[in-house]
C-alpha positions as CSV (number, residue, x, y, z in Angstrom):
1,M,-0.2,0.4,0.0
2,W,1.1,3.5,-0.8
3,T,1.3,6.3,1.8
4,S,1.0,9.3,-0.2
5,L,1.8,12.8,0.7
6,I,0.1,15.7,-1.2
7,G,-0.3,19.6,-0.5
8,F,1.7,22.8,-1.8
9,M,5.0,23.6,-2.4
10,A,6.9,23.9,1.0
11,S,4.1,22.3,2.7
12,G,6.9,19.7,4.4
13,K,5.6,16.5,2.0
14,S,9.6,15.7,1.5
15,T,10.5,15.8,5.4
16,V,7.6,14.1,6.3
17,A,8.3,11.6,4.2
18,R,11.8,11.6,4.7
19,R,10.9,11.0,8.8
20,L,8.1,8.0,7.5
21,Q,11.3,6.1,5.9
22,Q,13.3,6.3,9.0
23,S,10.6,5.1,11.3
24,T,8.6,2.6,9.0
25,S,11.9,1.6,6.5
26,R,9.3,1.8,3.9
27,P,10.8,3.9,0.9
28,V,9.9,7.0,-0.5
29,V,9.5,7.4,-4.3
30,S,10.1,11.4,-4.5
31,L,7.8,12.1,-7.7
32,D,10.0,15.3,-8.7
33,T,13.1,13.6,-8.2
34,M,12.3,10.7,-10.1
35,I,10.7,13.0,-12.8
36,E,14.4,14.7,-13.1
37,A,16.0,11.4,-13.3
38,R,13.6,9.7,-15.7
39,A,14.3,13.2,-18.3
40,G,17.7,13.8,-17.6
41,R,16.7,17.5,-16.5
42,T,16.1,19.2,-14.0
43,I,11.9,20.3,-13.1
44,A,13.0,23.9,-13.9
45,E,14.5,23.3,-17.2
46,I,11.8,20.7,-18.2
47,F,9.2,23.9,-17.7
48,A,11.2,25.9,-19.8
49,G,11.7,23.5,-22.3
50,E,8.5,21.7,-22.7
51,G,6.0,23.8,-19.8
52,E,3.9,22.0,-17.2
53,V,1.4,19.6,-19.2
54,A,5.0,18.2,-20.3
55,F,6.3,17.7,-16.5
56,R,2.1,17.1,-15.6
57,R,2.9,13.4,-18.3
58,L,5.7,12.9,-16.8
59,E,4.6,12.8,-13.5
60,L,1.9,10.5,-14.8
61,Q,4.3,8.3,-16.5
62,V,6.6,8.1,-13.0
63,L,3.5,7.1,-11.0
64,Q,2.6,4.3,-13.3
65,S,5.8,3.0,-13.5
66,E,5.5,2.3,-9.6
67,D,4.4,-1.5,-8.4
68,P,1.1,-0.9,-6.7
69,D,1.5,-3.8,-4.6
70,R,4.7,-2.4,-2.9
71,H,4.6,-0.6,0.8
72,L,6.3,3.0,-0.1
73,V,5.2,6.4,0.6
74,V,5.3,8.5,-2.2
75,D,6.4,12.1,-2.2
76,A,3.7,13.5,-4.7
77,G,4.9,17.3,-6.1
78,G,2.9,20.3,-5.2
79,G,0.7,20.2,-8.4
80,V,-0.1,16.0,-8.4
81,V,-3.5,17.4,-7.8
82,E,-3.9,18.8,-11.5
83,T,-3.6,15.5,-13.1
84,P,-7.2,13.4,-12.5
85,A,-5.6,10.0,-13.7
86,A,-2.7,10.7,-11.2
87,V,-4.7,11.5,-8.1
88,E,-7.2,8.0,-9.3
89,L,-3.6,6.0,-8.9
90,L,-2.8,7.4,-5.9
91,R,-6.0,7.1,-4.4
92,K,-6.3,3.5,-5.8
93,H,-2.9,2.7,-4.3
94,G,-3.4,3.1,-0.7
95,V,-4.0,6.6,1.3
96,V,-3.5,10.0,0.5
97,M,-2.8,12.3,3.8
98,W,-2.7,16.3,2.6
99,L,-0.4,18.0,4.5
100,D,-2.4,21.5,4.8
101,T,0.3,24.1,5.7
102,P,-0.7,27.8,6.2
103,W,-0.1,30.4,3.0
104,E,1.9,32.5,5.4
105,I,4.3,29.1,6.5
106,V,4.2,27.7,3.0
107,R,5.5,31.9,2.0
108,S,8.0,32.1,5.0
109,R,9.8,28.8,3.3
110,L,9.8,29.5,-0.2
111,K,11.8,33.0,1.0
112,Q,14.1,31.1,2.7
113,N,14.4,28.5,-0.4
114,D,13.1,29.9,-3.4
115,G,15.9,28.8,-5.5
116,P,16.3,27.5,-9.2
117,D,14.2,24.1,-8.4
118,R,11.0,26.1,-7.9
119,P,10.4,27.4,-11.5
120,L,6.7,28.6,-10.0
121,V,8.1,30.9,-7.8
122,E,10.1,33.2,-10.0
123,R,6.9,32.6,-13.1
124,L,4.2,33.6,-10.6
125,G,5.5,36.3,-8.0
126,W,4.0,35.9,-4.9
127,A,-0.1,37.0,-6.1
128,G,0.3,34.7,-8.2
129,L,1.4,31.8,-6.3
130,E,-1.2,32.9,-3.1
131,E,-3.9,32.5,-6.1
132,L,-2.8,29.2,-7.4
133,Y,-2.2,28.2,-3.5
134,Q,-6.2,29.1,-3.5
135,R,-7.2,27.5,-6.1
136,R,-5.4,24.3,-5.4
137,R,-7.1,23.6,-1.7
138,P,-10.2,22.3,-3.4
139,L,-8.4,19.9,-5.5
140,Y,-6.6,18.6,-2.6
141,A,-9.1,18.5,-0.4
142,A,-11.1,16.0,-2.8
143,A,-7.9,13.8,-3.2
144,A,-7.0,13.7,0.5
145,D,-8.4,10.7,2.9
146,F,-7.0,13.0,5.8
147,R,-6.7,16.5,5.7
148,L,-3.4,17.0,8.5
149,A,-3.8,20.7,9.2
150,G,-0.3,22.8,9.6
151,G,0.3,24.0,13.1
152,P,2.3,23.5,16.0
153,L,3.4,20.1,15.1
154,S,6.4,19.1,14.2
155,A,8.0,17.0,11.4
156,D,8.4,14.3,13.7
157,G,4.8,14.6,14.7
158,W,3.7,15.3,11.5
159,A,4.8,11.8,11.0
160,R,3.4,9.9,13.4
161,T,0.4,11.2,12.6
162,V,0.6,9.9,9.1
163,M,2.1,6.5,10.4
164,L,-0.9,6.3,12.5
165,R,-3.3,7.3,9.9
166,S,-2.1,5.2,7.1
167,L,-2.1,2.2,9.7
168,L,-5.6,3.1,10.4
169,F,-7.0,3.1,6.9
170,E,-4.9,-0.2,5.8
171,R,-6.2,-2.2,8.6
172,R,-9.5,-1.2,7.6
173,R,-9.4,-1.5,3.9
174,E,-8.6,-5.3,5.2
175,G,-11.7,-5.3,7.2
176,V,-10.1,-5.3,10.4
177,R,-12.1,-3.2,13.0
178,T,-10.6,-0.7,14.3
């Protein structure tokens, strides 16, 4: 079963995925990293050269290439919810957790780390990025089995919460009453 983490860029998906890997020994599949490896280019280069549509196509191909029966943590990109077929795969093969981090925290993190690996930051600017954040919120809500509201929890706290909810989801799927 997959435990998939979704949420806006800089919401903490990669950090929580690493914590989950440490505590569960499940491998992490970072969609962004796998897309770059498959394409032989960075995300910024893909966006600049072929555009977002080509990037989303690669994202779906990477997801389709993963073994649906493998127990893993999927660190999904912030825009995975833009592709209904990708969301369908995530939901079909496991549990989807939305790390719902407030805009103020996302913006603060992006200001600290808005390097070339974040093509939308430069292209949209802060107002456009916040608009995209607000537009995607209903998509995350529709895709998620669980919403984890950002706030006082640390990355370790979020990882524990994700792990417990994932286990609960898995047991219910297997017909075990909890």
